[in-house]
All heavy atoms as an XYZ file, in Angstrom:
814
protein
N       0.829     -1.174      0.000
C       0.000      0.000      0.000
C       0.877      1.241      0.000
O       1.931      1.260      0.592
C      -0.889      0.020      1.242
C      -2.041      0.947      1.019
S      -2.694      1.975      2.276
C      -1.687      3.183      2.834
N       0.401      2.243     -0.664
C       1.110      3.515     -0.700
C       0.081      4.633     -0.575
O      -1.111      4.424     -0.772
C       1.887      3.648     -2.007
N       0.580      5.818     -0.253
C      -0.290      6.991     -0.202
C       0.521      8.215     -0.564
O       1.741      8.232     -0.464
C      -0.943      7.158      1.167
C       0.012      7.307      2.296
C       0.610      8.451      2.738
C       0.520      6.272      3.139
N       1.434      8.201      3.799
C       1.405      6.860      4.062
C       0.307      4.897      3.202
C       2.072      6.125      5.037
C       0.968      4.171      4.178
C       1.838      4.786      5.075
N      -0.204      9.211     -0.999
C       0.389     10.512     -1.307
C      -0.394     11.547     -0.522
O      -1.612     11.512     -0.491
C       0.268     10.821     -2.799
C       0.949      9.830     -3.708
C       0.501     10.001     -5.156
O       0.086     11.115     -5.542
O       0.557      9.003     -5.881
N       0.333     12.476      0.095
C      -0.316     13.540      0.849
C       0.151     14.877      0.304
O       1.347     15.133      0.209
C      -0.001     13.455      2.360
C      -0.449     12.105      2.921
C      -0.663     14.610      3.109
C      -0.119     11.899      4.381
N      -0.817     15.704     -0.042
C      -0.531     17.071     -0.482
C      -1.241     18.022      0.464
O      -2.418     17.849      0.762
C      -1.009     17.301     -1.916
C      -0.263     16.445     -2.903
O       0.961     16.460     -2.925
N      -0.983     15.675     -3.705
N      -0.526     19.023      0.922
C      -1.050     20.015      1.854
C      -1.275     21.302      1.075
O      -0.331     21.907      0.578
C      -0.041     20.233      2.981
C      -0.504     21.216      4.033
O      -1.477     21.957      3.797
O       0.125     21.255      5.101
N      -2.549     21.719      0.951
C      -2.808     22.959      0.221
C      -3.064     24.137      1.158
O      -3.669     25.125      0.790
C      -3.934     22.786     -0.804
C      -5.320     22.710     -0.183
O      -5.446     22.820      1.049
O      -6.291     22.542     -0.942
N      -2.593     24.024      2.380
C      -2.729     25.122      3.341
C      -3.726     24.830      4.424
O      -3.381     24.749      5.592
N      -5.014     24.665      4.059
C      -6.013     24.352      5.071
C      -6.670     22.998      4.818
O      -7.649     22.656      5.457
C      -7.072     25.450      5.169
C      -7.940     25.537      3.941
O      -7.589     25.038      2.867
N      -9.086     26.165      4.075
N      -6.110     22.236      3.866
C      -6.658     20.911      3.584
C      -5.536     19.953      3.216
O      -4.648     20.299      2.446
C      -7.668     20.981      2.435
C      -8.303     19.639      2.138
C      -9.405     19.755      1.124
N      -8.857     19.661     -0.215
C      -9.541     19.926     -1.317
N     -10.784     20.354     -1.234
N      -8.986     19.808     -2.495
N      -5.615     18.748      3.791
C      -4.733     17.665      3.364
C      -5.484     16.831      2.338
O      -6.635     16.450      2.571
C      -4.356     16.756      4.541
C      -3.406     17.291      5.588
C      -3.172     16.217      6.654
C      -2.091     17.712      4.975
N      -4.848     16.578      1.217
C      -5.397     15.704      0.196
C      -4.601     14.405      0.260
O      -3.400     14.402      0.010
C      -5.268     16.340     -1.189
C      -6.019     17.649     -1.261
O      -7.223     17.687     -1.067
N      -5.305     18.726     -1.503
N      -5.286     13.316      0.623
C      -4.618     12.036      0.826
C      -5.150     11.038     -0.200
O      -6.336     10.704     -0.179
C      -4.859     11.496      2.257
C      -4.091     10.202      2.477
C      -4.501     12.536      3.306
N      -4.285     10.568     -1.073
C      -4.650      9.550     -2.062
C      -4.105      8.211     -1.572
O      -2.904      8.071     -1.346
C      -4.069      9.893     -3.425
N      -4.995      7.256     -1.385
C      -4.624      5.933     -0.875
C      -4.635      4.951     -2.038
O      -5.595      4.894     -2.804
C      -5.603      5.473      0.236
C      -5.266      4.078      0.716
C      -5.601      6.464      1.386
N      -3.573      4.163     -2.146
C      -3.441      3.179     -3.227
C      -3.266      1.790     -2.633
O      -2.460      1.604     -1.706
C      -2.209      3.488     -4.088
C      -2.188      4.885     -4.617
N      -2.868      5.255     -5.753
C      -1.591      6.000     -4.146
C      -2.674      6.552     -5.967
N      -1.905      7.022     -4.997
N      -4.004      0.817     -3.145
C      -3.815     -0.568     -2.720
C      -4.662     -0.945     -1.524
O      -5.840     -0.634     -1.457
N      -4.021     -1.618     -0.556
C      -4.714     -2.204      0.589
C      -4.382     -1.441      1.877
O      -3.227     -1.376      2.262
C      -4.291     -3.660      0.736
C      -4.599     -4.504     -0.483
C      -3.890     -5.847     -0.459
N      -4.121     -6.603      0.752
C      -5.150     -7.435      0.957
N      -6.034     -7.614     -0.010
N      -5.280     -8.078      2.098
N      -5.411     -0.901      2.523
C      -5.227     -0.215      3.804
C      -5.505     -1.233      4.904
O      -6.657     -1.468      5.282
C      -6.149      0.996      3.904
C      -6.042      1.850      5.168
C      -4.610      2.257      5.461
C      -6.935      3.068      5.057
N      -4.435     -1.880      5.371
C      -4.548     -2.984      6.328
C      -3.619     -2.760      7.525
O      -2.836     -1.815      7.555
C      -4.238     -4.332      5.639
C      -5.300     -4.644      4.577
C      -2.854     -4.335      5.023
N      -3.690     -3.683      8.483
C      -2.977     -3.554      9.755
C      -1.483     -3.282      9.598
O      -0.897     -2.551     10.394
C      -3.186     -4.808     10.601
N      -0.859     -3.838      8.587
C       0.584     -3.684      8.415
C       1.001     -2.252      8.091
O       2.131     -1.860      8.396
C       1.086     -4.624      7.317
N       0.111     -1.467      7.500
C       0.484     -0.118      7.067
C      -0.375      0.992      7.669
O       0.018      2.159      7.640
C       0.439     -0.004      5.523
C       1.480     -0.890      4.898
C      -0.945     -0.316      4.989
N      -1.525      0.637      8.224
C      -2.456      1.654      8.734
C      -1.821      2.583      9.773
O      -2.004      3.806      9.691
C      -3.716      0.990      9.279
N      -1.059      2.071     10.755
C      -0.450      2.982     11.736
C       0.507      3.999     11.094
O       0.571      5.147     11.538
C       0.299      2.045     12.686
C      -0.418      0.738     12.572
C      -0.838      0.659     11.130
N       1.200      3.604     10.059
C       2.110      4.534      9.383
C       1.339      5.651      8.689
O       1.764      6.807      8.695
C       2.969      3.793      8.352
O       3.812      2.878      8.995
N       0.197      5.305      8.095
C      -0.641      6.332      7.467
C      -1.131      7.309      8.533
O      -1.063      8.524      8.351
C      -1.821      5.701      6.737
C      -2.847      6.692      6.173
C      -2.227      7.593      5.109
C      -4.067      5.963      5.624
N      -1.602      6.777      9.666
C      -2.082      7.646     10.752
C      -0.980      8.602     11.202
O      -1.210      9.811     11.326
C      -2.568      6.812     11.938
C      -3.055      7.685     13.101
C      -3.356      6.901     14.360
N      -2.164      6.199     14.789
C      -2.108      4.890     15.022
N      -3.173      4.139     14.884
N      -0.976      4.332     15.407
N       0.206      8.084     11.438
C       1.320      8.922     11.892
C       1.656      9.998     10.869
O       1.915     11.151     11.233
C       2.547      8.056     12.168
C       2.398      7.163     13.378
C       3.526      6.149     13.513
O       4.589      6.327     12.883
O       3.332      5.172     14.259
N       1.649      9.642      9.602
C       1.968     10.595      8.538
C       0.917     11.707      8.469
O       1.245     12.891      8.398
C       2.067      9.853      7.202
C       2.840     10.621      6.147
O       3.346     11.724      6.431
O       2.937     10.103      5.011
N      -0.359     11.328      8.531
C      -1.439     12.327      8.481
C      -1.417     13.183      9.743
O      -1.478     14.419      9.672
C      -2.812     11.656      8.273
C      -3.940     12.668      8.431
C      -2.882     11.001      6.892
N      -1.308     12.563     10.922
C      -1.289     13.318     12.181
C      -0.140     14.323     12.207
O      -0.298     15.434     12.704
C      -1.169     12.378     13.377
C      -2.474     11.786     13.856
C      -3.630     11.869     13.110
C      -2.520     11.122     15.063
C      -4.820     11.315     13.559
C      -3.703     10.568     15.535
C      -4.853     10.667     14.778
N       1.006     13.943     11.676
C       2.167     14.838     11.687
C       1.935     16.085     10.845
O       2.532     17.132     11.101
C       3.402     14.092     11.174
N       1.051     16.000      9.872
C       0.800     17.137      8.973
C      -0.458     17.927      9.325
O      -0.666     19.018      8.793
C       0.693     16.636      7.533
C       1.964     15.966      7.054
C       1.717     15.262      5.742
N       2.806     14.400      5.364
C       3.444     14.479      4.218
N       3.117     15.385      3.329
N       4.401     13.631      3.940
N      -1.310     17.366     10.176
C      -2.574     18.033     10.511
C      -2.349     19.187     11.474
O      -1.585     19.086     12.415
C      -3.558     17.042     11.156
C      -4.211     16.104     10.185
S      -5.342     14.955     11.016
C      -6.746     16.040     11.282
N      -3.069     20.263     11.200
C      -3.104     21.416     12.100
C      -4.555     21.622     12.514
O      -5.472     21.161     11.839
C      -2.597     22.663     11.365
C      -1.212     22.526     10.781
C      -0.865     23.769      9.955
C       0.231     23.455      8.982
N      -0.194     23.433      7.599
N      -4.780     22.338     13.616
C      -6.150     22.619     14.036
C      -6.907     23.313     12.911
O      -6.369     24.193     12.239
C      -6.161     23.504     15.287
C      -5.890     22.709     16.553
O      -5.920     21.462     16.504
O      -5.644     23.334     17.597
N      -8.147     22.905     12.744
C      -9.004     23.503     11.731
C      -8.786     22.956     10.337
O      -9.451     23.375      9.395
N      -7.860     22.010     10.193
C      -7.536     21.483      8.871
C      -8.546     20.418      8.452
O      -8.944     19.571      9.244
C      -6.128     20.902      8.862
C      -5.664     20.421      7.506
S      -3.899     20.064      7.499
C      -3.260     21.651      6.983
N      -8.952     20.482      7.197
C      -9.819     19.476      6.601
C      -8.958     18.421      5.925
O      -7.824     18.687      5.531
C     -10.744     20.122      5.572
C     -11.682     21.124      6.192
O     -12.280     20.871      7.237
N     -11.820     22.276      5.578
N      -9.537     17.215      5.782
C      -8.820     16.120      5.140
C      -9.732     15.500      4.086
O     -10.874     15.128      4.379
C      -8.393     15.032      6.152
C      -7.603     13.930      5.455
C      -7.588     15.632      7.302
N      -9.219     15.400      2.871
C      -9.935     14.759      1.777
C      -9.187     13.489      1.394
O      -8.016     13.545      1.015
C     -10.027     15.686      0.564
C     -10.610     15.068     -0.714
C     -12.033     14.584     -0.494
C     -10.532     16.060     -1.856
N      -9.854     12.350      1.525
C      -9.272     11.074      1.123
C      -9.782     10.701     -0.264
O     -10.991     10.569     -0.463
C      -9.648      9.960      2.106
C      -8.833      9.954      3.356
C      -9.276     10.617      4.489
C      -7.625      9.287      3.406
C      -8.529     10.612      5.656
C      -6.857      9.278      4.565
C      -7.311      9.941      5.691
N      -8.860     10.531     -1.197
C      -9.179      9.999     -2.525
C      -8.963      8.493     -2.437
O      -7.830      8.020     -2.368
C      -8.265     10.624     -3.574
C      -8.477     10.050     -4.966
O      -9.250      9.078     -5.118
O      -7.843     10.555     -5.906
N     -10.058      7.737     -2.433
C      -9.986      6.290     -2.269
C     -10.231      5.556     -3.586
O     -10.520      4.353     -3.587
C     -10.992      5.842     -1.195
C     -10.809      6.508      0.172
C     -11.876      6.028      1.146
C      -9.416      6.269      0.725
N     -10.087      6.239     -4.685
C     -10.357      5.637     -5.992
C      -9.415      4.481     -6.319
O      -9.764      3.601     -7.109
C     -10.288      6.691     -7.100
O      -8.994      7.271     -7.160
N      -8.228      4.453     -5.693
C      -7.254      3.390     -5.953
C      -7.100      2.434     -4.770
O      -6.218      1.582     -4.778
C      -5.892      4.002     -6.306
C      -5.914      4.898     -7.525
C      -6.363      4.155     -8.772
O      -5.879      3.077     -9.066
N      -7.312      4.734     -9.489
N      -7.958      2.568     -3.752
C      -7.911      1.657     -2.611
C      -8.762      0.431     -2.941
O      -9.952      0.551     -3.206
C      -8.440      2.322     -1.337
C      -8.295      1.445     -0.109
S      -8.905      2.224      1.407
C     -10.677      2.115      1.158
N      -8.137     -0.747     -2.913
C      -8.843     -1.969     -3.323
C      -9.344     -2.802     -2.148
O     -10.197     -3.675     -2.320
C      -7.963     -2.845     -4.242
C      -7.639     -2.106     -5.523
C      -6.691     -3.286     -3.537
N      -8.801     -2.548     -0.936
C      -9.203     -3.346      0.233
C      -8.931     -2.539      1.499
O      -7.992     -1.749      1.563
C      -8.408     -4.657      0.272
C      -8.735     -5.518      1.446
N      -9.887     -6.259      1.528
C      -8.053     -5.748      2.602
C      -9.906     -6.912      2.687
N      -8.806     -6.616      3.348
N      -9.763     -2.776      2.518
C      -9.542     -2.175      3.834
C      -9.950     -3.189      4.890
O     -10.909     -3.943      4.689
C     -10.324     -0.849      3.985
C      -9.899     -0.091      5.244
C     -11.824     -1.079      3.955
C     -10.374      1.349      5.298
N      -9.188     -3.252      5.984
C      -9.563     -4.127      7.098
C      -9.937     -3.259      8.303
O      -9.986     -2.024      8.214
C      -8.465     -5.145      7.411
C      -7.199     -4.547      8.006
O      -7.158     -3.322      8.286
O      -6.231     -5.304      8.190
N     -10.190     -3.910      9.439
C     -10.639     -3.165     10.619
C      -9.584     -2.178     11.112
O      -9.931     -1.103     11.618
C     -11.021     -4.131     11.742
O      -9.913     -4.931     12.114
N      -8.312     -2.499     10.949
C      -7.258     -1.558     11.350
C      -7.293     -0.311     10.482
O      -7.125      0.809     10.977
C      -5.883     -2.219     11.257
O      -5.783     -3.269     12.180
N      -7.497     -0.491      9.190
C      -7.610      0.644      8.279
C      -8.810      1.509      8.624
O      -8.719      2.739      8.651
N      -9.941      0.866      8.911
C     -11.133      1.617      9.319
C     -10.858      2.398     10.595
O     -11.234      3.564     10.713
C     -12.317      0.673      9.555
C     -12.987      0.070      8.338
C     -14.037     -0.937      8.776
C     -13.600      1.131      7.456
N     -10.187      1.746     11.540
C      -9.875      2.401     12.804
C      -9.026      3.640     12.621
O      -9.258      4.669     13.264
N      -8.056      3.568     11.727
C      -7.197      4.728     11.467
C      -8.001      5.860     10.841
O      -7.842      7.030     11.224
C      -5.994      4.325     10.589
C      -5.321      5.528      9.974
C      -5.010      3.527     11.427
N      -8.874      5.548      9.916
C      -9.706      6.603      9.313
C     -10.591      7.261     10.367
O     -10.752      8.485     10.377
C     -10.547      6.041      8.168
C      -9.777      5.594      6.933
C     -10.745      5.023      5.884
C      -8.955      6.724      6.331
N     -11.137      6.463     11.276
C     -11.966      7.015     12.358
C     -11.118      7.888     13.289
O     -11.553      8.968     13.704
C     -12.691      5.894     13.136
C     -13.356      6.432     14.394
C     -13.722      5.212     12.237
N      -9.900      7.463     13.596
C      -9.017      8.274     14.442
C      -8.696      9.611     13.779
O      -8.667     10.653     14.454
C      -7.733      7.512     14.745
C      -7.930      6.347     15.671
C      -6.694      5.459     15.766
O      -5.779      5.552     14.961
N      -6.679      4.587     16.763
N      -8.469      9.585     12.485
C      -8.198     10.831     11.754
C      -9.431     11.723     11.772
O      -9.330     12.937     11.979
C      -7.712     10.521     10.321
C      -6.327      9.848     10.374
C      -7.688     11.785      9.465
C      -5.873      9.230      9.064
N     -10.609     11.134     11.604
C     -11.859     11.889     11.677
C     -12.016     12.538     13.051
O     -12.350     13.724     13.154
C     -13.043     10.962     11.385
C     -14.440     11.557     11.574
C     -14.696     12.665     10.553
C     -15.498     10.463     11.455
N     -11.751     11.791     14.108
C     -11.878     12.329     15.470
C     -10.917     13.489     15.699
O     -11.297     14.509     16.283
C     -11.637     11.228     16.503
C     -12.726     10.191     16.532
C     -12.394      8.991     17.397
O     -11.232      8.639     17.568
N     -13.425      8.359     17.944
N      -9.690     13.337     15.244
C      -8.695     14.405     15.420
C      -9.098     15.651     14.630
O      -8.988     16.775     15.132
C      -7.312     13.928     14.996
C      -6.223     14.984     15.199
C      -4.850     14.414     14.915
C      -3.769     15.462     14.974
N      -3.345     15.790     16.310
N      -9.579     15.446     13.413
C      -9.997     16.588     12.599
C     -11.168     17.320     13.263
O     -11.142     18.547     13.383
C     -10.388     16.121     11.192
N     -12.165     16.573     13.703
C     -13.333     17.193     14.350
C     -12.940     17.922     15.627
O     -13.438     19.015     15.900
C     -14.395     16.139     14.658
C     -15.205     15.724     13.464
C     -16.315     14.780     13.895
C     -17.274     14.517     12.760
N     -18.401     13.667     13.193
N     -12.049     17.330     16.423
C     -11.612     17.954     17.669
C     -10.925     19.292     17.408
O     -11.006     20.209     18.222
C     -10.672     17.021     18.431
N     -10.269     19.415     16.261
C      -9.585     20.650     15.912
C     -10.433     21.603     15.087
O      -9.954     22.647     14.656
N     -11.701     21.238     14.840
C     -12.592     22.098     14.072
C     -12.561     21.834     12.583
O     -13.091     22.621     11.796
N     -11.982     20.710     12.168
C     -11.918     20.362     10.752
C     -12.944     19.315     10.373
O     -13.787     18.912     11.170
N     -12.833     18.872      9.148
C     -13.794     17.943      8.572
C     -13.031     16.921      7.739
O     -11.975     17.226      7.193
C     -14.752     18.752      7.691
C     -15.888     18.024      7.066
C     -16.763     19.038      6.329
C     -17.887     18.360      5.591
N     -18.717     19.327      4.863
N     -13.583     15.698      7.608
C     -13.002     14.655      6.758
C     -14.053     14.220      5.757
O     -15.209     13.974      6.124
C     -12.540     13.431      7.589
C     -12.104     12.290      6.675
C     -11.405     13.824      8.520
N     -13.657     14.130      4.494
C     -14.529     13.613      3.446
C     -13.790     12.475      2.738
O     -12.606     12.590      2.427
C     -14.922     14.702      2.428
C     -15.730     15.798      3.117
C     -15.712     14.097      1.260
C     -16.144     16.946      2.214
N     -14.510     11.388      2.495
C     -13.988     10.266      1.732
C     -14.584     10.341      0.332
O     -15.798     10.481      0.182
C     -14.375      8.931      2.376
C     -14.061      8.754      3.859
C     -14.521      7.375      4.332
C     -12.589      8.946      4.126
N     -13.734     10.226     -0.681
C     -14.202     10.324     -2.069
C     -13.841      9.073     -2.847
O     -12.788      8.477     -2.650
C     -13.582     11.549     -2.739
N     -14.725      8.713     -3.762
C     -14.497      7.646     -4.744
C     -14.256      6.287     -4.100
O     -13.412      5.517     -4.547
C     -13.354      8.024     -5.680
N     -15.016      5.981     -3.064
C     -14.919      4.679     -2.395
C     -15.361      3.587     -3.366
O     -16.465      3.637     -3.912
C     -15.792      4.679     -1.140
C     -15.774      3.445     -0.258
C     -14.364      3.184      0.266
C     -16.736      3.624      0.907
N     -14.502      2.616     -3.579
C     -14.745      1.550     -4.547
C     -15.665      0.472     -3.960
O     -15.828      0.367     -2.746
C     -13.414      0.947     -4.993
C     -12.523      1.943     -5.721
C     -13.224      2.535     -6.940
O     -13.528      1.827     -7.888
N     -13.497      3.829     -6.896
N     -16.308     -0.348     -4.832
C     -17.314     -1.319     -4.366
C     -16.832     -2.310     -3.304
O     -17.535     -2.532     -2.310
C     -17.720     -2.051     -5.647
C     -17.467     -1.063     -6.739
C     -16.238     -0.298     -6.298
N     -15.658     -2.915     -3.468
C     -15.214     -3.916     -2.489
C     -14.976     -3.297     -1.105
O     -15.498     -3.808     -0.104
C     -13.974     -4.647     -2.995
N     -14.223     -2.200     -0.993
C     -14.078     -1.577      0.334
C     -15.397     -1.027      0.880
O     -15.619     -1.033      2.096
C     -13.079     -0.444      0.101
C     -12.346     -0.810     -1.136
C     -13.327     -1.583     -1.966
N     -16.279     -0.589     -0.002
C     -17.561     -0.034      0.438
C     -18.368     -1.067      1.220
O     -19.056     -0.738      2.187
C     -18.377      0.483     -0.745
C     -19.657      1.181     -0.324
C     -20.405      1.717     -1.513
C     -21.649      2.492     -1.151
N     -22.472      1.955     -0.091
N     -18.246     -2.331      0.833
C     -18.952     -3.396      1.547
C     -18.520     -3.421      3.016
O     -19.349     -3.548      3.914
C     -18.692     -4.766      0.877
C     -19.375     -4.806     -0.491
C     -19.175     -5.915      1.750
C     -18.972     -5.983     -1.355
N     -17.226     -3.266      3.267
C     -16.711     -3.265      4.638
C     -17.265     -2.061      5.401
O     -17.694     -2.188      6.561
C     -15.164     -3.260      4.650
C     -14.626     -3.181      6.067
C     -14.626     -4.485      3.923
N     -17.301     -0.904      4.768
C     -17.859      0.295      5.403
C     -19.335      0.086      5.750
O     -19.788      0.486      6.817
C     -17.725      1.506      4.477
C     -16.392      2.188      4.528
C     -15.301      1.660      3.860
C     -16.227      3.363      5.233
C     -14.070      2.282      3.897
C     -15.002      4.004      5.287
C     -13.920      3.459      4.618
N     -20.080     -0.540      4.834
C     -21.512     -0.735      5.051
C     -21.795     -1.782      6.121
O     -22.650     -1.580      6.983
C     -22.198     -1.119      3.739
C     -22.212      0.019      2.734
O     -22.009      1.192      3.128
O     -22.419     -0.263      1.535
N     -21.075     -2.903      6.086
C     -21.289     -3.974      7.075
C     -20.991     -3.481      8.489
O     -21.722     -3.785      9.429
C     -20.424     -5.214      6.738
C     -20.994     -5.914      5.507
C     -20.346     -6.177      7.914
C     -20.121     -7.024      4.964
N     -19.922     -2.714      8.628
C     -19.532     -2.215      9.950
C     -20.284     -0.947     10.350
O     -20.127     -0.465     11.463
C     -18.025     -1.921      9.988
O     -17.717     -0.931      9.007
C     -17.218     -3.183      9.743
N     -21.038     -0.409      9.424
C     -21.808      0.821      9.617
C     -20.926      2.058      9.793
O     -21.381      3.109     10.220
C     -22.797      0.681     10.760
C     -23.786     -0.457     10.533
C     -24.942     -0.419     11.442
C     -25.906     -1.542     11.323
N     -26.000     -2.346     10.184
N     -19.641      1.943      9.480
C     -18.729      3.079      9.547
C     -19.125      4.125      8.505
O     -18.865      5.314      8.684
C     -17.261      2.612      9.371
C     -16.302      3.771      9.236
C     -16.863      1.734     10.540
N     -19.800      3.698      7.457
C     -20.230      4.646      6.429
C     -21.171      5.709      6.998
O     -21.293      6.792      6.430
C     -20.902      3.911      5.264
O     -21.974      3.122      5.725
N     -21.787      5.438      8.141
C     -22.707      6.403      8.761
C     -21.980      7.575      9.420
O     -22.581      8.617      9.654
C     -23.577      5.714      9.797
C     -24.531      4.712      9.202
C     -25.355      4.080     10.282
N     -26.256      3.094      9.716
C     -27.079      2.357     10.430
N     -27.110      2.488     11.748
N     -27.867      1.493      9.847
N     -20.703      7.395      9.768
C     -19.993      8.457     10.476
C     -19.169      9.347      9.541
O     -18.671     10.381      9.976
C     -19.094      7.912     11.606
C     -19.911      7.150     12.628
C     -17.977      7.050     11.073
N     -19.031      8.936      8.294
C     -18.250      9.707      7.329
C     -19.142     10.342      6.284
O     -20.176      9.783      5.913
C     -17.251      8.802      6.587
C     -16.049      8.438      7.387
C     -15.965      7.215      8.016
C     -14.984      9.325      7.511
C     -14.843      6.864      8.750
C     -13.859      8.987      8.244
C     -13.793      7.759      8.869
N     -18.701     11.478      5.780
C     -19.297     12.019      4.570
C     -18.551     11.360      3.410
O     -17.334     11.454      3.311
C     -19.144     13.534      4.499
C     -19.759     14.111      3.251
C     -19.698     15.628      3.192
O     -19.418     16.267      4.225
O     -19.945     16.164      2.098
N     -19.293     10.670      2.555
C     -18.710      9.950      1.428
C     -19.328     10.499      0.155
O     -20.553     10.552      0.027
C     -18.962      8.423      1.547
C     -18.381      7.894      2.851
C     -18.370      7.686      0.348
C     -18.718      6.428      3.156
N     -18.465     10.928     -0.761
C     -18.931     11.486     -2.029
C     -18.430     10.624     -3.186
O     -17.403      9.964     -3.062
C     -18.472     12.969     -2.193
C     -19.104     13.840     -1.119
C     -16.967     13.086     -2.175
N     -19.157     10.634     -4.313
C     -18.776      9.770     -5.435
C     -17.438     10.089     -6.090
O     -16.725      9.192     -6.519
C     -19.904      9.966     -6.449
C     -21.026     10.589     -5.707
C     -20.423     11.312     -4.533
N     -17.103     11.382     -6.158
C     -15.859     11.796     -6.833
C     -15.151     12.853     -5.999
O     -15.794     13.594     -5.248
C     -16.164     12.394     -8.216
C     -16.817     11.440     -9.188
C     -17.083     12.107    -10.527
C     -18.188     13.127    -10.351
N     -18.646     13.737    -11.560
N     -13.847     12.950     -6.173
C     -13.052     13.952     -5.469
C     -13.627     15.345     -5.718
O     -13.718     16.165     -4.799
C     -11.561     13.875     -5.895
C     -10.776     15.055     -5.365
C     -10.941     12.553     -5.434
N     -14.032     15.604     -6.932
C     -14.561     16.919     -7.302
C     -15.836     17.275     -6.557
O     -16.240     18.445     -6.503
C     -14.823     16.996     -8.826
C     -13.623     16.771     -9.670
C     -13.238     15.296     -9.865
O     -14.114     14.411     -9.772
O     -12.033     15.043    -10.064
N     -16.523     16.275     -6.009
C     -17.783     16.513     -5.312
C     -17.596     16.940     -3.854
O     -18.550     17.312     -3.188
C     -18.646     15.247     -5.325
C     -19.061     14.847     -6.734
O     -19.172     15.735     -7.594
O     -19.308     13.641     -6.952
N     -16.373     16.886     -3.351
C     -16.107     17.232     -1.949
C     -16.247     18.738     -1.740
O     -15.626     19.531     -2.437
C     -14.720     16.780     -1.549
N     -17.075     19.117     -0.786
C     -17.304     20.518     -0.451
C     -16.995     20.738      1.017
O     -17.610     20.138      1.883
C     -18.745     20.930     -0.742
C     -19.213     20.637     -2.144
C     -18.553     21.535     -3.150
C     -19.133     21.274     -4.528
N     -18.145     21.075     -5.549
N     -16.041     21.605      1.285
C     -15.674     21.905      2.667
C     -16.194     23.256      3.068
O     -16.428     24.128      2.315
C     -14.144     21.854      2.839
C     -13.596     20.463      2.768
C     -13.070     19.965      1.591
C     -13.610     19.642      3.880
C     -12.566     18.677      1.525
C     -13.098     18.358      3.828
C     -12.581     17.875      2.643
């Protein structure tokens, strides 16, 4: 799994590629947390994420909690069908704003 993070000042744009699983999820959290500032929004481009496990979900929830605590917002974009099943079964999809495309994210 790999990711790219771009900071445009008040928003982190995080593109996730491959599998967001226990082996790499903590590293993603540390990387995002190190770049987050209070009031910062986070946009996840999940168009290239093919799988997520409970550790990956947990990291996304932790990032959401940190963003909200600082007055920011998290939006997930382009969630693919296979990972979406995990979000729906666990009901995690209820706590996130999920949009069909990156362009649809409004902060």
